[in-house]
C-alpha positions in Angstrom: -99.4 220.2 29.3 -100.9 222.8 31.6 -98.6 224.1 34.3 -100.4 224.9 37.5 -98.4 227.3 39.7 -99.5 228.0 43.2 -99.4 231.7 44.0 -102.0 232.2 46.7 -101.1 234.2 49.7 -102.9 232.2 52.4 -101.6 234.2 55.3 -104.9 235.8 56.2 -105.4 237.5 59.5 -108.5 239.6 59.3 -107.3 243.1 60.0 -104.1 242.8 58.0 -105.2 240.8 54.9 -105.3 243.8 52.5 -101.8 245.1 53.5 -100.3 241.6 53.2 -101.9 241.2 49.8 -100.4 244.4 48.5 -97.1 243.9 50.1 -96.5 240.4 48.6 -98.2 240.8 45.2 -94.9 241.7 43.4 -93.2 238.8 45.1 -95.8 236.4 43.8 -95.8 237.9 40.3 -92.0 237.5 40.2 -92.3 233.8 41.3 -94.9 233.3 38.6 -92.5 234.7 36.0 -89.7 232.6 37.3 -91.7 229.4 36.7 -92.9 230.6 33.4 -89.3 231.2 32.2 -88.4 227.7 33.5 -91.2 226.2 31.5 -90.3 228.1 28.4 -86.7 227.0 28.6 -87.7 223.3 29.2 -90.0 223.6 26.2 -87.1 224.8 24.0 -84.8 222.0 25.3 -87.5 219.3 24.6 -87.7 220.5 21.0 -84.1 219.5 20.7 -84.4 216.3 22.7 -87.7 215.0 24.1 -85.8 213.3 27.0 -84.9 216.5 28.7 -86.1 216.8 32.3 -86.3 219.7 34.6 -86.8 220.4 38.3 -87.4 223.4 40.6 -86.4 223.1 44.2 -87.7 225.6 46.8 -86.2 226.6 50.2 -88.2 227.4 53.3 -87.3 231.0 52.7 -88.8 231.0 49.2 -85.7 230.8 47.1 -86.0 228.8 43.9 -83.3 226.7 42.1 -83.6 225.2 38.7 -81.9 222.2 37.0 -82.3 220.7 33.5 -80.8 217.5 32.2 -81.0 214.3 30.2 -80.9 212.1 33.3 -83.9 210.4 34.9 -86.4 212.7 36.7 -85.2 211.5 40.1 -81.6 212.2 39.2 -82.5 215.7 38.0 -84.4 216.2 41.2 -81.3 215.2 43.2 -79.1 217.6 41.3 -81.5 220.4 42.0 -81.5 219.5 45.7 -77.7 219.4 45.7 -77.6 222.9 44.1 -80.0 224.2 46.7 -78.0 222.7 49.6 -74.7 224.0 48.1 -76.2 227.5 48.3 -77.1 226.9 51.9 -80.8 226.6 51.3 -82.9 225.7 54.3 -85.2 222.8 54.0 -84.9 222.4 50.2 -87.8 220.5 48.7 -88.6 219.5 45.1 -91.5 221.6 44.0 -91.7 221.0 40.2 -90.8 217.9 38.3 -90.5 218.9 34.6 -93.9 220.4 33.7 -95.8 219.0 36.8 -95.9 220.1 40.4 -94.4 217.4 42.6 -97.5 215.6 44.0 -95.5 215.0 47.3 -94.6 218.7 47.8 -96.1 220.3 50.9 -95.1 222.7 53.7 -97.1 221.0 56.5 -95.9 221.7 60.0 -94.5 218.7 61.9 -95.4 217.5 65.4 -92.7 215.8 67.4 -94.7 213.9 70.0 -91.6 212.9 72.1 -90.4 216.5 72.4 -93.9 218.0 72.3 -92.7 220.4 69.6 -94.6 221.8 66.6 -92.2 222.9 63.9 -93.5 225.2 61.1 -91.6 226.7 58.2 -90.0 229.4 60.3 -91.0 228.7 63.9 -90.9 226.1 66.6 -93.5 226.0 69.4 -93.5 224.1 72.6 -96.9 222.4 72.9 -99.0 219.9 74.8 -101.1 217.4 72.9 -104.8 217.7 73.8 -106.7 215.3 71.4 -107.0 214.1 67.9 -110.2 214.4 65.9 -110.6 213.3 62.3 -106.8 213.2 62.1 -106.5 216.9 63.2 -104.3 217.3 66.2 -105.4 219.8 68.9 -102.4 221.3 70.6 -102.0 223.8 73.4 -99.1 226.3 73.3 -97.2 226.1 76.6 -94.4 228.5 76.0 -94.5 232.1 74.8 -93.7 232.5 71.2 -92.8 235.8 69.6 -91.4 236.0 66.1 -92.1 234.9 62.5 -94.8 237.5 62.2 -97.0 236.7 65.2 -97.2 236.2 68.9 -98.7 233.2 70.6 -98.6 233.4 74.3 -98.4 230.5 76.9 -101.7 228.8 77.6 -102.0 227.1 81.0 -105.8 226.7 81.0 -108.0 223.7 80.4 -110.9 224.6 78.2 -112.8 221.6 76.8 -115.6 223.9 75.6 -113.1 225.5 73.1 -112.1 222.1 71.8 -115.8 221.1 71.5 -116.8 224.2 69.4 -114.2 223.3 66.8 -115.0 219.6 66.9 -118.6 220.5 66.2 -117.6 222.7 63.2 -115.2 220.0 61.8 -118.0 217.5 62.1 -120.0 219.5 59.5 -117.6 218.1 56.9 -117.2 214.5 55.6 -114.1 212.8 56.9 -112.7 212.3 53.4 -112.9 216.1 52.7 -111.1 216.9 56.0 -108.4 214.4 55.3 -107.6 216.1 51.9 -108.3 219.7 52.9 -104.8 220.5 54.3 -105.9 221.2 57.9 -103.6 219.3 60.2 -103.4 221.2 63.5 -105.4 223.5 65.8 -103.1 225.4 68.2 -104.7 227.2 71.1 -102.8 230.2 72.3 -103.8 232.2 75.4 -103.4 235.3 73.3 -102.7 235.6 69.6 -101.3 238.8 68.1 -100.2 240.2 64.8 -98.5 243.6 64.7 -99.7 244.2 68.2 -103.4 243.5 67.6 -105.2 240.5 69.1 -106.9 238.2 66.6 -109.5 235.6 67.2 -107.8 233.2 64.8 -105.5 232.9 61.8 -104.1 230.4 59.4 -100.6 231.7 58.3 -98.7 230.2 55.4 -95.3 229.5 54.0 -95.8 231.8 51.1 -98.4 230.0 49.0 -98.4 226.6 50.8 -100.3 226.2 54.0 -98.5 224.5 57.0 -102.0 223.3 57.9 -102.1 225.1 61.2 -105.1 227.1 62.5 -104.0 229.3 65.5 -106.8 230.4 67.9 -106.9 233.0 70.7 -108.3 231.5 73.9 -108.9 234.9 75.5 -110.9 236.2 72.5 -112.9 233.1 72.3 -113.8 233.2 76.0 -114.9 236.8 75.5 -117.0 235.9 72.5 -118.7 233.1 74.6 -119.5 235.6 77.4 -121.0 238.0 74.9 -122.9 235.2 73.2 -121.0 235.7 70.0 -120.2 232.1 69.2 -121.3 232.7 65.6 -118.2 235.0 65.2 -116.0 232.1 66.5 -117.6 229.7 64.0 -117.3 232.1 61.2 -113.6 232.7 61.9 -112.9 229.0 61.8 -114.6 228.4 58.5 -113.1 231.6 57.0 -109.5 230.7 58.0 -110.2 227.0 57.1 -110.9 228.1 53.6 -107.5 229.9 53.3 -106.0 226.5 54.0 -108.3 224.8 51.5 -107.5 227.4 48.9 -103.8 226.5 49.2 -104.7 222.9 48.6 -106.7 223.9 45.6 -103.6 225.7 44.2 -105.5 228.7 43.0 -103.7 232.0 42.4 -103.5 235.3 44.3 -104.6 236.8 41.1 -107.4 234.4 40.5 -108.5 235.3 37.0 -111.4 232.8 36.9 -112.8 234.2 40.1 -112.0 237.9 39.4 -113.5 238.0 35.9 -116.9 237.2 37.5 -116.7 240.6 39.3 -118.4 243.7 37.9 -117.3 245.9 40.7 -113.7 246.4 41.8 -112.1 245.3 45.1 -111.6 248.0 47.7 -110.0 248.2 51.1 -112.4 247.1 53.9 -110.1 246.5 56.9 -112.9 245.8 59.5 -114.0 242.2 59.5 -116.1 242.1 62.7 -119.4 243.0 60.9 -120.8 239.7 59.6 -123.9 241.3 58.0 -124.8 239.7 54.7 -125.1 242.2 51.8 -128.1 242.2 49.4 -127.0 245.0 47.1 -126.5 242.6 44.1 -122.9 243.6 43.6 -121.5 240.1 44.1 -119.9 240.5 47.5 -121.4 238.5 50.4 -120.1 240.9 53.1 -118.2 244.2 53.1 -115.0 242.3 54.0 -115.3 240.1 50.9 -114.7 243.2 48.8 -111.0 243.4 50.0 -109.5 241.0 47.4 -110.1 237.6 45.8 -108.6 235.6 48.7 -110.9 237.2 51.3 -113.8 237.1 48.9 -113.6 233.4 48.5 -113.1 232.8 52.2 -116.2 234.9 53.1 -118.4 233.2 50.6 -117.3 229.8 51.9 -117.7 230.7 55.6 -121.2 232.0 55.0 -122.2 229.1 52.9 -121.3 226.8 55.8 -122.7 229.0 58.6 -125.8 230.4 57.0 -126.6 228.4 53.9 -130.3 229.1 53.8 -129.8 232.9 53.9 -127.1 232.8 51.2 -129.4 230.8 49.0 -132.0 233.5 49.2 -129.5 236.2 48.3 -128.3 234.1 45.3 -131.8 234.4 43.7 -131.2 238.1 43.1 -127.4 238.3 42.8 -126.2 236.8 39.6 -122.5 237.7 40.3 -122.5 236.0 43.6 -124.4 233.0 42.1 -121.5 232.5 39.6 -118.9 232.7 42.4 -120.7 230.1 44.5 -120.9 227.8 41.4 -117.2 228.1 40.8 -116.3 227.6 44.5 -118.5 224.5 44.7 -116.9 223.0 41.6 -113.5 223.6 43.1 -114.4 222.0 46.4 -115.5 218.8 44.6 -111.9 218.5 43.3 -110.8 217.9 46.8 -113.5 215.3 47.5 -116.7 214.3 45.7 -118.3 214.1 49.2 -119.0 217.8 48.9 -122.2 217.0 47.0 -125.9 217.9 47.1 -126.3 215.8 50.3 -123.6 217.8 52.0 -125.3 221.1 51.3 -128.7 219.8 52.1 -127.6 218.9 55.6 -126.2 222.3 56.5 
């Protein structure tokens, strides 16, 4: 039975993606090894007795706890949860049940409508509900937040045009795909910063599972509107949206199936503001795509959605990129069969 282990670093904020990738690679490699060892041990136990079950529980801080036993799967799960809680784990959740990932496992943020609070893995935001579209909640941050790796400042403005631009982009996708994509919330901050730099938008994650939140920067979006750069706003949405999708697809930070298509190595390209499409036949849709596999996939996806006709022309002469697009489309269909020929034709 094939074990699928999720090790994608979805926390992508344009200017810092490369440093985050390098910083966390060893962490993810260690997690992969942990689960491999768990699987090897369970395989040995099952050779002795086929009725052996196993469970891995994860805390919100990323700690993993393992239990094996001859009890039912639910009882083994409960023992793993008890072990986690005994060790003062925070928000313990069953991630693996024997050889399979728990189908109910997620790290989605939770919205408390009575308290008007959005609680993520390691933050709580005071928010106002704005609207709901295709089951995605639009929220406005109404209290300064600083911590958990980012700053989201208080938003006291009313900007229906910002809501509308994202509604229009969401409407490009079939409802079934949106439901299964992992996107749950759009939070509008007045300003959004990581390490002191303002970002137009970002989709941070609890390690390799997305909380389903897309944070946006009201000030940067208003500036983009004034400069008639709405394309940059749209591109950012689809790019960050794909990082959420990628978590749902449970692909890896070292995505061998994707990376083996490359004939040229990834390199550090920290500037993401240039959206110019490349036609150098080297398999990267933009310069930013050559950072790492996560950004490569997100850039391919964003440009397919935003400029499908231009990308199609490039694919005629770029065999490497053509293979990447084929693989990406195959993966999108796993989320929903509605991402079919009709979907691409309508873009």
